[in-house]
N, CA, C, O and the ligand as a Tripos MOL2 file, in Angstrom:
@<TRIPOS>MOLECULE
protein
  289   287    73     0     0
PROTEIN
NO_CHARGES

@<TRIPOS>ATOM
      1 N         -13.4790   -7.1550   11.2360 N.3       1 MET1
      2 CA        -13.1930   -5.6540   11.2200 C.3       1 MET1
      3 C         -12.9810   -5.1190    9.9250 C.2       1 MET1
      4 O         -12.3240   -5.6420    9.0250 O.2       1 MET1
      5 N         -13.7310   -3.7800    9.8920 N.am      2 ARG2
      6 CA        -13.8080   -3.4790    8.5580 C.3       2 ARG2
      7 C         -12.4970   -2.4840    8.3590 C.2       2 ARG2
      8 O         -12.1680   -1.7170    9.2630 O.2       2 ARG2
      9 N         -11.7730   -2.5550    7.1050 N.am      3 TRP3
     10 CA        -10.6420   -1.7880    6.9060 C.3       3 TRP3
     11 C         -10.7640   -0.4170    6.9700 C.2       3 TRP3
     12 O          -9.6650    0.1360    7.0130 O.2       3 TRP3
     13 N         -11.6300    0.2650    6.9880 N.am      4 ASP4
     14 CA        -11.7140    1.8970    7.0440 C.3       4 ASP4
     15 C         -12.2190    1.9240    8.6500 C.2       4 ASP4
     16 O         -12.3960    3.0940    8.9880 O.2       4 ASP4
     17 N         -12.4380    1.1870    9.4920 N.am      5 GLU5
     18 CA        -12.3570    1.0450   10.9930 C.3       5 GLU5
     19 C         -11.0500    1.0970   11.6340 C.2       5 GLU5
     20 O         -10.8930    1.5070   12.7850 O.2       5 GLU5
     21 N         -10.0890    0.6670   10.8590 N.am      6 ILE6
     22 CA         -8.7890    0.6860   11.2690 C.3       6 ILE6
     23 C          -8.2230    2.0860   11.5750 C.2       6 ILE6
     24 O          -7.9750    2.8540   10.6460 O.2       6 ILE6
     25 N          -8.0370    2.3960   12.7250 N.am      7 LEU7
     26 CA         -7.9190    3.6980   12.9210 C.3       7 LEU7
     27 C          -6.1180    3.8810   12.9930 C.2       7 LEU7
     28 O          -5.4960    4.7930   12.4490 O.2       7 LEU7
     29 N          -5.5350    2.7880   13.7880 N.am      8 ASP8
     30 CA         -4.3080    2.8230   14.1150 C.3       8 ASP8
     31 C          -3.4430    1.8400   13.3300 C.2       8 ASP8
     32 O          -3.1760    0.7740   13.8850 O.2       8 ASP8
     33 N          -2.9970    2.0640   12.1650 N.am      9 ILE9
     34 CA         -2.3810    0.9020   11.4610 C.3       9 ILE9
     35 C          -0.9750    0.5320   12.2320 C.2       9 ILE9
     36 O          -0.4920   -0.5900   12.0860 O.2       9 ILE9
     37 N          -0.4330    1.3760   12.9370 N.am     10 SER10
     38 CA          0.9480    1.1310   13.4020 C.3      10 SER10
     39 C           0.8080   -0.0940   14.4840 C.2      10 SER10
     40 O           1.8030   -0.5640   15.0350 O.2      10 SER10
     41 N          -0.4660   -0.5460   14.7250 N.am     11 SER11
     42 CA         -0.5890   -1.7340   15.6010 C.3      11 SER11
     43 C          -0.3720   -2.9810   14.8600 C.2      11 SER11
     44 O          -0.3870   -4.0830   15.4080 O.2      11 SER11
     45 N          -0.1710   -2.7940   13.6000 N.am     12 PHE12
     46 CA         -0.0770   -4.1390   12.7780 C.3      12 PHE12
     47 C           1.2620   -4.5460   12.6940 C.2      12 PHE12
     48 O           1.9720   -3.5460   12.7940 O.2      12 PHE12
     49 N           1.7600   -5.3140   12.5910 N.am     13 GLU13
     50 CA          2.9530   -5.7670   12.3070 C.3      13 GLU13
     51 C           3.4260   -6.5820   11.0890 C.2      13 GLU13
     52 O           2.7650   -7.6160   10.9860 O.2      13 GLU13
     53 N           4.2070   -6.4640   10.2950 N.am     14 GLU14
     54 CA          4.6020   -7.3470    9.2020 C.3      14 GLU14
     55 C           4.2270   -8.8290    9.6220 C.2      14 GLU14
     56 O           4.5720   -9.3200   10.6970 O.2      14 GLU14
     57 N           3.4250   -9.5330    8.5850 N.am     15 GLY15
     58 CA          3.2760  -10.9200    8.8030 C.3      15 GLY15
     59 C           1.7560  -11.0400    9.5070 C.2      15 GLY15
     60 O           1.0400  -12.0070    9.2470 O.2      15 GLY15
     61 N           1.3890  -10.1290   10.2890 N.am     16 THR16
     62 CA         -0.0580  -10.0790   10.7370 C.3      16 THR16
     63 C          -1.0900  -10.5500    9.7160 C.2      16 THR16
     64 O          -1.1820   -9.9450    8.6480 O.2      16 THR16
     65 N          -1.9410  -11.6920   10.0110 N.am     17 VAL17
     66 CA         -2.8910  -11.7590    8.8570 C.3      17 VAL17
     67 C          -4.2930  -11.4910    9.4340 C.2      17 VAL17
     68 O          -4.6950  -11.9050   10.5210 O.2      17 VAL17
     69 N          -5.0010  -10.7170    8.5270 N.am     18 ILE18
     70 CA         -6.4250  -10.1050    9.1990 C.3      18 ILE18
     71 C          -7.4630  -10.5510    8.0760 C.2      18 ILE18
     72 O          -7.1150  -10.8920    6.9450 O.2      18 ILE18
     73 N          -8.6330  -10.5110    8.4730 N.am     19 SER19
     74 CA         -9.7280  -10.6040    7.6660 C.3      19 SER19
     75 C         -10.2560   -9.1170    7.5970 C.2      19 SER19
     76 O         -10.1230   -8.3840    8.5770 O.2      19 SER19
     77 N         -10.8820   -8.6570    6.3840 N.am     20 MET20
     78 CA        -11.5710   -7.2760    6.4550 C.3      20 MET20
     79 C         -12.5610   -7.5010    5.3450 C.2      20 MET20
     80 O         -12.5120   -8.3660    4.4700 O.2      20 MET20
     81 N         -13.6040   -6.4260    5.5660 N.am     21 ILE21
     82 CA        -14.7190   -6.1220    4.7970 C.3      21 ILE21
     83 C         -14.2650   -4.9070    4.2660 C.2      21 ILE21
     84 O         -13.6310   -4.1310    4.9820 O.2      21 ILE21
     85 N         -14.5570   -4.6080    2.9030 N.am     22 THR22
     86 CA        -14.6800   -3.3770    2.3570 C.3      22 THR22
     87 C         -15.7520   -3.2370    1.2470 C.2      22 THR22
     88 O         -16.6500   -4.0730    1.1460 O.2      22 THR22
     89 N         -15.6660   -2.3280    0.5360 N.am     23 THR23
     90 CA        -16.8600   -1.9860   -0.5870 C.3      23 THR23
     91 C         -16.4590   -3.0420   -1.6120 C.2      23 THR23
     92 O         -17.3870   -3.4190   -2.3270 O.2      23 THR23
     93 N         -15.3770   -3.5430   -1.8110 N.am     24 GLU24
     94 CA        -15.0560   -4.3700   -2.8100 C.3      24 GLU24
     95 C         -15.1860   -6.1060   -2.4540 C.2      24 GLU24
     96 O         -14.9490   -6.9700   -3.2980 O.2      24 GLU24
     97 N         -15.5880   -6.3770   -1.1060 N.am     25 GLY25
     98 CA        -15.8270   -7.6550   -1.0350 C.3      25 GLY25
     99 C         -15.0960   -8.0810    0.4020 C.2      25 GLY25
    100 O         -14.7060   -7.1790    1.1430 O.2      25 GLY25
    101 N         -14.9660   -9.1180    0.6790 N.am     26 ILE26
    102 CA        -14.4650   -9.7740    1.9010 C.3      26 ILE26
    103 C         -13.0980  -10.4870    1.6690 C.2      26 ILE26
    104 O         -12.9550  -11.4560    0.9230 O.2      26 ILE26
    105 N         -12.1740   -9.9320    2.3480 N.am     27 PHE27
    106 CA        -10.9880  -10.4690    2.2720 C.3      27 PHE27
    107 C         -10.5820  -11.3410    3.5700 C.2      27 PHE27
    108 O         -10.7570  -10.8860    4.7000 O.2      27 PHE27
    109 N         -10.0520  -12.5730    3.3510 N.am     28 ARG28
    110 CA         -9.7350  -13.4540    4.4770 C.3      28 ARG28
    111 C          -8.3170  -13.9870    4.2510 C.2      28 ARG28
    112 O          -7.8160  -14.4500    3.2270 O.2      28 ARG28
    113 N          -7.6820  -13.7600    5.7490 N.am     29 HIS29
    114 CA         -6.1420  -14.2530    5.4290 C.3      29 HIS29
    115 C          -5.6000  -13.2950    4.6840 C.2      29 HIS29
    116 O          -4.9460  -13.6260    3.6950 O.2      29 HIS29
    117 N          -5.7370  -12.1830    4.9560 N.am     30 ALA30
    118 CA         -4.8890  -10.8080    4.1620 C.3      30 ALA30
    119 C          -3.7650  -10.5030    5.3240 C.2      30 ALA30
    120 O          -3.8870  -10.1670    6.5020 O.2      30 ALA30
    121 N          -2.4330  -10.8040    4.3620 N.am     31 GLU31
    122 CA         -1.1720  -10.5930    5.1890 C.3      31 GLU31
    123 C          -0.6930   -9.1240    5.0430 C.2      31 GLU31
    124 O          -0.7200   -8.4310    4.0260 O.2      31 GLU31
    125 N          -0.2640   -8.8160    6.2410 N.am     32 ILE32
    126 CA          0.1290   -7.2540    6.4330 C.3      32 ILE32
    127 C           1.5650   -7.0940    5.9830 C.2      32 ILE32
    128 O           2.4280   -7.6730    6.6440 O.2      32 ILE32
    129 N           1.8800   -6.4510    5.0460 N.am     33 VAL33
    130 CA          3.1960   -6.1790    4.5720 C.3      33 VAL33
    131 C           3.8330   -4.9570    4.6100 C.2      33 VAL33
    132 O           3.0900   -4.0080    4.3610 O.2      33 VAL33
    133 N           4.8320   -4.7290    4.8150 N.am     34 LYS34
    134 CA          5.6350   -3.3290    4.8950 C.3      34 LYS34
    135 C           6.6220   -3.2730    3.7460 C.2      34 LYS34
    136 O           7.6080   -3.9790    3.5380 O.2      34 LYS34
    137 N           6.1100   -2.2470    3.0410 N.am     35 ILE35
    138 CA          7.2880   -2.0570    1.9150 C.3      35 ILE35
    139 C           7.8300   -0.4840    1.7610 C.2      35 ILE35
    140 O           7.3180    0.3660    2.4900 O.2      35 ILE35
    141 N           8.8690   -0.1030    0.8090 N.am     36 CYS36
    142 CA          9.3870    0.9950    0.8750 C.3      36 CYS36
    143 C           9.7640    1.2290   -0.5000 C.2      36 CYS36
    144 O          10.4310    0.3860   -1.0990 O.2      36 CYS36
    145 N           9.3670    2.3780   -1.0880 N.am     37 CYS37
    146 CA          9.7050    3.0220   -2.5230 C.3      37 CYS37
    147 C          11.1380    3.1130   -2.5440 C.2      37 CYS37
    148 O          11.6840    3.8220   -1.6990 O.2      37 CYS37
    149 N          11.7740    2.5340   -3.3360 N.am     38 PRO38
    150 CA         13.4430    2.7550   -3.4000 C.3      38 PRO38
    151 C          13.8410    4.1490   -3.9740 C.2      38 PRO38
    152 O          14.9930    4.5380   -3.7860 O.2      38 PRO38
    153 N          12.8390    5.0260   -4.7530 N.am     39 ILE39
    154 CA         13.2200    6.2910   -5.1570 C.3      39 ILE39
    155 C          12.8050    7.2850   -4.3350 C.2      39 ILE39
    156 O          13.4320    8.3370   -4.4510 O.2      39 ILE39
    157 N          11.8210    7.2540   -3.4380 N.am     40 CYS40
    158 CA         11.3240    8.1380   -2.6420 C.3      40 CYS40
    159 C          11.4980    8.0150   -1.1220 C.2      40 CYS40
    160 O          11.5260    8.9830   -0.3620 O.2      40 CYS40
    161 N          11.6090    6.7530   -0.7610 N.am     41 ALA41
    162 CA         11.6270    6.0390    0.6270 C.3      41 ALA41
    163 C          10.3630    6.2310    1.4580 C.2      41 ALA41
    164 O          10.4020    6.0870    2.6800 O.2      41 ALA41
    165 N           9.1480    6.5830    0.7590 N.am     42 GLU42
    166 CA          8.0300    6.4380    1.4290 C.3      42 GLU42
    167 C           7.6800    4.9760    1.7890 C.2      42 GLU42
    168 O           7.8940    4.0390    1.0210 O.2      42 GLU42
    169 N           7.1480    4.8560    2.9650 N.am     43 VAL43
    170 CA          6.8300    3.4960    3.4830 C.3      43 VAL43
    171 C           5.2550    3.3020    3.4580 C.2      43 VAL43
    172 O           4.3600    4.1260    3.6450 O.2      43 VAL43
    173 N           5.2120    2.0710    3.1950 N.am     44 PHE44
    174 CA          3.6110    1.8810    3.2310 C.3      44 PHE44
    175 C           3.4470    0.4590    4.0010 C.2      44 PHE44
    176 O           4.1730   -0.4870    3.6980 O.2      44 PHE44
    177 N           2.6030    0.3730    4.8640 N.am     45 ILE45
    178 CA          2.2020   -0.8550    5.9510 C.3      45 ILE45
    179 C           0.6830   -1.0640    5.5080 C.2      45 ILE45
    180 O          -0.1880   -0.2080    5.6610 O.2      45 ILE45
    181 N           0.5180   -2.1220    5.0280 N.am     46 GLY46
    182 CA         -1.0040   -2.6300    4.7960 C.3      46 GLY46
    183 C          -0.8320   -3.8780    3.7560 C.2      46 GLY46
    184 O           0.1890   -4.4270    3.3410 O.2      46 GLY46
    185 N          -2.1270   -4.1050    3.5080 N.am     47 THR47
    186 CA         -2.3460   -5.7250    2.7390 C.3      47 THR47
    187 C          -1.4940   -5.7460    1.5400 C.2      47 THR47
    188 O          -1.0520   -4.6950    1.0760 O.2      47 THR47
    189 N          -1.2300   -6.9570    0.9890 N.am     48 LYS48
    190 CA         -0.7500   -7.0160   -0.2610 C.3      48 LYS48
    191 C          -1.2610   -6.3490   -1.4540 C.2      48 LYS48
    192 O          -0.6110   -5.7890   -2.3370 O.2      48 LYS48
    193 N          -2.7860   -6.5220   -1.3230 N.am     49 LYS49
    194 CA         -3.4900   -5.7810   -2.4540 C.3      49 LYS49
    195 C          -3.2890   -4.3900   -2.5640 C.2      49 LYS49
    196 O          -3.0750   -3.8690   -3.6590 O.2      49 LYS49
    197 N          -3.3630   -3.4720   -1.0610 N.am     50 HIS50
    198 CA         -3.0950   -2.1180   -1.0280 C.3      50 HIS50
    199 C          -1.6270   -1.8070   -1.3530 C.2      50 HIS50
    200 O          -1.4740   -0.7140   -1.8970 O.2      50 HIS50
    201 N          -0.5190   -2.5220   -1.1410 N.am     51 ALA51
    202 CA          0.7930   -2.5850   -1.5480 C.3      51 ALA51
    203 C           0.9150   -2.5800   -2.8470 C.2      51 ALA51
    204 O           1.6950   -1.7860   -3.3720 O.2      51 ALA51
    205 N           0.2800   -3.3310   -3.4850 N.am     52 GLY52
    206 CA          0.2760   -3.2460   -5.0360 C.3      52 GLY52
    207 C          -0.1980   -2.0390   -5.7260 C.2      52 GLY52
    208 O           0.2250   -1.6470   -6.8130 O.2      52 GLY52
    209 N          -1.1700   -1.4430   -4.9650 N.am     53 ALA53
    210 CA         -1.5780    0.0330   -5.6500 C.3      53 ALA53
    211 C          -0.6600    0.7980   -5.2160 C.2      53 ALA53
    212 O          -0.3530    1.6640   -6.0350 O.2      53 ALA53
    213 N           0.0350    0.8340   -4.0280 N.am     54 PHE54
    214 CA          1.1130    1.7300   -3.5890 C.3      54 PHE54
    215 C           2.3190    1.7660   -4.5350 C.2      54 PHE54
    216 O           2.8020    2.8310   -4.9170 O.2      54 PHE54
    217 N           2.8110    0.5090   -4.9160 N.am     55 ILE55
    218 CA          3.8370    0.0930   -5.9850 C.3      55 ILE55
    219 C           3.4760    0.6890   -7.1180 C.2      55 ILE55
    220 O           4.2670    1.4670   -7.6530 O.2      55 ILE55
    221 N           2.2820    0.4420   -7.6550 N.am     56 PHE56
    222 CA          1.6790    1.0940   -9.2910 C.3      56 PHE56
    223 C           1.8920    2.5940   -9.1150 C.2      56 PHE56
    224 O           2.6290    3.2700   -9.8330 O.2      56 PHE56
    225 N           1.1180    3.0820   -8.0090 N.am     57 GLY57
    226 CA          1.1170    4.3700   -8.0440 C.3      57 GLY57
    227 C           2.4520    5.0570   -7.9440 C.2      57 GLY57
    228 O           2.4860    6.1120   -8.5760 O.2      57 GLY57
    229 N           3.3730    4.7890   -7.4220 N.am     58 HIS58
    230 CA          4.6850    5.0610   -6.9410 C.3      58 HIS58
    231 C           5.3760    4.9710   -8.5400 C.2      58 HIS58
    232 O           5.8280    5.9470   -9.1400 O.2      58 HIS58
    233 N           5.3490    3.8800   -8.9460 N.am     59 ARG59
    234 CA          6.0220    3.6520  -10.4800 C.3      59 ARG59
    235 C           5.5390    4.7820  -11.3670 C.2      59 ARG59
    236 O           6.2660    5.5810  -11.9570 O.2      59 ARG59
    237 N           4.2050    4.7400  -11.3810 N.am     60 GLU60
    238 CA          3.5780    5.6140  -12.4100 C.3      60 GLU60
    239 C           3.8700    7.2950  -12.2490 C.2      60 GLU60
    240 O           3.9930    8.0960  -13.1760 O.2      60 GLU60
    241 N           3.9400    7.5690  -10.8240 N.am     61 TYR61
    242 CA          4.3000    8.9150  -10.1660 C.3      61 TYR61
    243 C           5.6850    9.2240  -10.6710 C.2      61 TYR61
    244 O           5.9650   10.2820  -11.2340 O.2      61 TYR61
    245 N           6.4510    8.3440  -10.4630 N.am     62 HIS62
    246 CA          8.1350    8.5660  -10.7420 C.3      62 HIS62
    247 C           8.5830    8.5040  -12.1630 C.2      62 HIS62
    248 O           9.6210    9.0570  -12.5270 O.2      62 HIS62
    249 N           7.8080    7.8340  -12.9660 N.am     63 LYS63
    250 CA          7.9430    7.5620  -14.3500 C.3      63 LYS63
    251 C           7.5140    9.2410  -15.0400 C.2      63 LYS63
    252 O           8.1030    9.8350  -15.9430 O.2      63 LYS63
    253 N           6.5490    9.6010  -14.4100 N.am     64 TRP64
    254 CA          6.0010   10.7560  -14.7260 C.3      64 TRP64
    255 C           6.8650   12.1210  -14.4270 C.2      64 TRP64
    256 O           6.7750   13.1380  -15.1150 O.2      64 TRP64
    257 N           7.6850   11.9730  -13.3250 N.am     65 GLU65
    258 CA          8.5830   12.9500  -13.0390 C.3      65 GLU65
    259 C           9.8190   12.8820  -14.0150 C.2      65 GLU65
    260 O          10.3900   13.9160  -14.3630 O.2      65 GLU65
    261 N          10.1990   11.6930  -14.4270 N.am     66 ILE66
    262 CA         11.1440   11.6720  -15.3300 C.3      66 ILE66
    263 C          10.9620   12.0820  -16.5380 C.2      66 ILE66
    264 O          11.8620   12.5870  -17.2080 O.2      66 ILE66
    265 N           9.5480   11.8710  -17.0200 N.am     67 GLU67
    266 CA          9.3200   12.2150  -18.3430 C.3      67 GLU67
    267 C           9.2130   13.8990  -18.4510 C.2      67 GLU67
    268 O           9.4630   14.5180  -19.4860 O.2      67 GLU67
    269 N           8.7820   14.5260  -17.1520 N.am     68 ILE68
    270 CA          8.5210   15.9940  -16.8980 C.3      68 ILE68
    271 C          10.0190   16.6640  -17.0470 C.2      68 ILE68
    272 O          10.2430   17.6720  -17.7170 O.2      68 ILE68
    273 N          10.9500   15.9630  -16.3430 N.am     69 SER69
    274 CA         12.3130   16.5770  -16.3040 C.3      69 SER69
    275 C          12.8920   16.5190  -17.5110 C.2      69 SER69
    276 O          13.7340   17.3610  -17.8220 O.2      69 SER69
    277 N          12.4790   15.4000  -18.4590 N.am     70 GLU70
    278 CA         13.3140   15.4220  -19.7310 C.3      70 GLU70
    279 C          12.4770   16.4670  -20.8000 C.2      70 GLU70
    280 O          12.9310   16.7300  -21.9130 O.2      70 GLU70
    281 N          11.3970   16.9280  -20.3730 N.am     71 LEU71
    282 CA         10.7180   18.0240  -21.3250 C.3      71 LEU71
    283 C          11.3260   19.2130  -21.0880 C.2      71 LEU71
    284 O          11.1850   20.1180  -21.9110 O.2      71 LEU71
    285 N          12.1150   19.4060  -19.9080 N.am     72 MET72
    286 CA         12.4450   20.7520  -19.2010 C.3      72 MET72
    287 C          13.9000   21.0570  -19.8110 C.2      72 MET72
    288 O          14.5080   22.0730  -19.4770 O.2      72 MET72
    289 ZN          8.2360    6.6690   -4.5770 Zn       73 ZN73
@<TRIPOS>BOND
     1     1     2 1
     2     2     3 1
     3     3     4 2
     4     3     5 am
     5     5     6 1
     6     6     7 1
     7     7     8 2
     8     7     9 am
     9     9    10 1
    10    10    11 1
    11    11    12 2
    12    11    13 am
    13    13    14 1
    14    14    15 1
    15    15    16 2
    16    15    17 am
    17    17    18 1
    18    18    19 1
    19    19    20 2
    20    19    21 am
    21    21    22 1
    22    22    23 1
    23    23    24 2
    24    23    25 am
    25    25    26 1
    26    26    27 1
    27    27    28 2
    28    27    29 am
    29    29    30 1
    30    30    31 1
    31    31    32 2
    32    31    33 am
    33    33    34 1
    34    34    35 1
    35    35    36 2
    36    35    37 am
    37    37    38 1
    38    38    39 1
    39    39    40 2
    40    39    41 am
    41    41    42 1
    42    42    43 1
    43    43    44 2
    44    43    45 am
    45    45    46 1
    46    46    47 1
    47    47    48 2
    48    47    49 am
    49    49    50 1
    50    50    51 1
    51    51    52 2
    52    51    53 am
    53    53    54 1
    54    54    55 1
    55    55    56 2
    56    55    57 am
    57    57    58 1
    58    58    59 1
    59    59    60 2
    60    59    61 am
    61    61    62 1
    62    62    63 1
    63    63    64 2
    64    63    65 am
    65    65    66 1
    66    66    67 1
    67    67    68 2
    68    67    69 am
    69    69    70 1
    70    70    71 1
    71    71    72 2
    72    71    73 am
    73    73    74 1
    74    74    75 1
    75    75    76 2
    76    75    77 am
    77    77    78 1
    78    78    79 1
    79    79    80 2
    80    79    81 am
    81    81    82 1
    82    82    83 1
    83    83    84 2
    84    83    85 am
    85    85    86 1
    86    86    87 1
    87    87    88 2
    88    87    89 am
    89    89    90 1
    90    90    91 1
    91    91    92 2
    92    91    93 am
    93    93    94 1
    94    94    95 1
    95    95    96 2
    96    95    97 am
    97    97    98 1
    98    98    99 1
    99    99   100 2
   100    99   101 am
   101   101   102 1
   102   102   103 1
   103   103   104 2
   104   103   105 am
   105   105   106 1
   106   106   107 1
   107   107   108 2
   108   107   109 am
   109   109   110 1
   110   110   111 1
   111   111   112 2
   112   111   113 am
   113   113   114 1
   114   114   115 1
   115   115   116 2
   116   115   117 am
   117   117   118 1
   118   118   119 1
   119   119   120 2
   120   119   121 am
   121   121   122 1
   122   122   123 1
   123   123   124 2
   124   123   125 am
   125   125   126 1
   126   126   127 1
   127   127   128 2
   128   127   129 am
   129   129   130 1
   130   130   131 1
   131   131   132 2
   132   131   133 am
   133   133   134 1
   134   134   135 1
   135   135   136 2
   136   135   137 am
   137   137   138 1
   138   138   139 1
   139   139   140 2
   140   139   141 am
   141   141   142 1
   142   142   143 1
   143   143   144 2
   144   143   145 am
   145   145   146 1
   146   146   147 1
   147   147   148 2
   148   147   149 am
   149   149   150 1
   150   150   151 1
   151   151   152 2
   152   151   153 am
   153   153   154 1
   154   154   155 1
   155   155   156 2
   156   155   157 am
   157   157   158 1
   158   158   159 1
   159   159   160 2
   160   159   161 am
   161   161   162 1
   162   162   163 1
   163   163   164 2
   164   163   165 am
   165   165   166 1
   166   166   167 1
   167   167   168 2
   168   167   169 am
   169   169   170 1
   170   170   171 1
   171   171   172 2
   172   171   173 am
   173   173   174 1
   174   174   175 1
   175   175   176 2
   176   175   177 am
   177   177   178 1
   178   178   179 1
   179   179   180 2
   180   179   181 am
   181   181   182 1
   182   182   183 1
   183   183   184 2
   184   183   185 am
   185   185   186 1
   186   186   187 1
   187   187   188 2
   188   187   189 am
   189   189   190 1
   190   190   191 1
   191   191   192 2
   192   191   193 am
   193   193   194 1
   194   194   195 1
   195   195   196 2
   196   195   197 am
   197   197   198 1
   198   198   199 1
   199   199   200 2
   200   199   201 am
   201   201   202 1
   202   202   203 1
   203   203   204 2
   204   203   205 am
   205   205   206 1
   206   206   207 1
   207   207   208 2
   208   207   209 am
   209   209   210 1
   210   210   211 1
   211   211   212 2
   212   211   213 am
   213   213   214 1
   214   214   215 1
   215   215   216 2
   216   215   217 am
   217   217   218 1
   218   218   219 1
   219   219   220 2
   220   219   221 am
   221   221   222 1
   222   222   223 1
   223   223   224 2
   224   223   225 am
   225   225   226 1
   226   226   227 1
   227   227   228 2
   228   227   229 am
   229   229   230 1
   230   230   231 1
   231   231   232 2
   232   231   233 am
   233   233   234 1
   234   234   235 1
   235   235   236 2
   236   235   237 am
   237   237   238 1
   238   238   239 1
   239   239   240 2
   240   239   241 am
   241   241   242 1
   242   242   243 1
   243   243   244 2
   244   243   245 am
   245   245   246 1
   246   246   247 1
   247   247   248 2
   248   247   249 am
   249   249   250 1
   250   250   251 1
   251   251   252 2
   252   251   253 am
   253   253   254 1
   254   254   255 1
   255   255   256 2
   256   255   257 am
   257   257   258 1
   258   258   259 1
   259   259   260 2
   260   259   261 am
   261   261   262 1
   262   262   263 1
   263   263   264 2
   264   263   265 am
   265   265   266 1
   266   266   267 1
   267   267   268 2
   268   267   269 am
   269   269   270 1
   270   270   271 1
   271   271   272 2
   272   271   273 am
   273   273   274 1
   274   274   275 1
   275   275   276 2
   276   275   277 am
   277   277   278 1
   278   278   279 1
   279   279   280 2
   280   279   281 am
   281   281   282 1
   282   282   283 1
   283   283   284 2
   284   283   285 am
   285   285   286 1
   286   286   287 1
   287   287   288 2
@<TRIPOS>SUBSTRUCTURE
     1 MET1         2 RESIDUE 1 A MET
     2 ARG2         6 RESIDUE 1 A ARG
     3 TRP3        10 RESIDUE 1 A TRP
     4 ASP4        14 RESIDUE 1 A ASP
     5 GLU5        18 RESIDUE 1 A GLU
     6 ILE6        22 RESIDUE 1 A ILE
     7 LEU7        26 RESIDUE 1 A LEU
     8 ASP8        30 RESIDUE 1 A ASP
     9 ILE9        34 RESIDUE 1 A ILE
    10 SER10       38 RESIDUE 1 A SER
    11 SER11       42 RESIDUE 1 A SER
    12 PHE12       46 RESIDUE 1 A PHE
    13 GLU13       50 RESIDUE 1 A GLU
    14 GLU14       54 RESIDUE 1 A GLU
    15 GLY15       58 RESIDUE 1 A GLY
    16 THR16       62 RESIDUE 1 A THR
    17 VAL17       66 RESIDUE 1 A VAL
    18 ILE18       70 RESIDUE 1 A ILE
    19 SER19       74 RESIDUE 1 A SER
    20 MET20       78 RESIDUE 1 A MET
    21 ILE21       82 RESIDUE 1 A ILE
    22 THR22       86 RESIDUE 1 A THR
    23 THR23       90 RESIDUE 1 A THR
    24 GLU24       94 RESIDUE 1 A GLU
    25 GLY25       98 RESIDUE 1 A GLY
    26 ILE26      102 RESIDUE 1 A ILE
    27 PHE27      106 RESIDUE 1 A PHE
    28 ARG28      110 RESIDUE 1 A ARG
    29 HIS29      114 RESIDUE 1 A HIS
    30 ALA30      118 RESIDUE 1 A ALA
    31 GLU31      122 RESIDUE 1 A GLU
    32 ILE32      126 RESIDUE 1 A ILE
    33 VAL33      130 RESIDUE 1 A VAL
    34 LYS34      134 RESIDUE 1 A LYS
    35 ILE35      138 RESIDUE 1 A ILE
    36 CYS36      142 RESIDUE 1 A CYS
    37 CYS37      146 RESIDUE 1 A CYS
    38 PRO38      150 RESIDUE 1 A PRO
    39 ILE39      154 RESIDUE 1 A ILE
    40 CYS40      158 RESIDUE 1 A CYS
    41 ALA41      162 RESIDUE 1 A ALA
    42 GLU42      166 RESIDUE 1 A GLU
    43 VAL43      170 RESIDUE 1 A VAL
    44 PHE44      174 RESIDUE 1 A PHE
    45 ILE45      178 RESIDUE 1 A ILE
    46 GLY46      182 RESIDUE 1 A GLY
    47 THR47      186 RESIDUE 1 A THR
    48 LYS48      190 RESIDUE 1 A LYS
    49 LYS49      194 RESIDUE 1 A LYS
    50 HIS50      198 RESIDUE 1 A HIS
    51 ALA51      202 RESIDUE 1 A ALA
    52 GLY52      206 RESIDUE 1 A GLY
    53 ALA53      210 RESIDUE 1 A ALA
    54 PHE54      214 RESIDUE 1 A PHE
    55 ILE55      218 RESIDUE 1 A ILE
    56 PHE56      222 RESIDUE 1 A PHE
    57 GLY57      226 RESIDUE 1 A GLY
    58 HIS58      230 RESIDUE 1 A HIS
    59 ARG59      234 RESIDUE 1 A ARG
    60 GLU60      238 RESIDUE 1 A GLU
    61 TYR61      242 RESIDUE 1 A TYR
    62 HIS62      246 RESIDUE 1 A HIS
    63 LYS63      250 RESIDUE 1 A LYS
    64 TRP64      254 RESIDUE 1 A TRP
    65 GLU65      258 RESIDUE 1 A GLU
    66 ILE66      262 RESIDUE 1 A ILE
    67 GLU67      266 RESIDUE 1 A GLU
    68 ILE68      270 RESIDUE 1 A ILE
    69 SER69      274 RESIDUE 1 A SER
    70 GLU70      278 RESIDUE 1 A GLU
    71 LEU71      282 RESIDUE 1 A LEU
    72 MET72      286 RESIDUE 1 A MET
    73 ZN73       289 GROUP 0 **** ****
């Protein structure tokens, strides 16, 4: 199953292991995880690889928010 063909991510539960084909390569035994940003409470459900991007994105975004607030 291609990752971009998955329309209903809610059908995945934490701990589900999938294989997927993306433009980056083939991922086998990719575990679905559910994580929540402790600052804004946004929830992400997806593979660990994508969760890492979610964490990095939120970390950088919230750092930026703090930097901006300190300038004002
Ligand atoms: Zn956040």
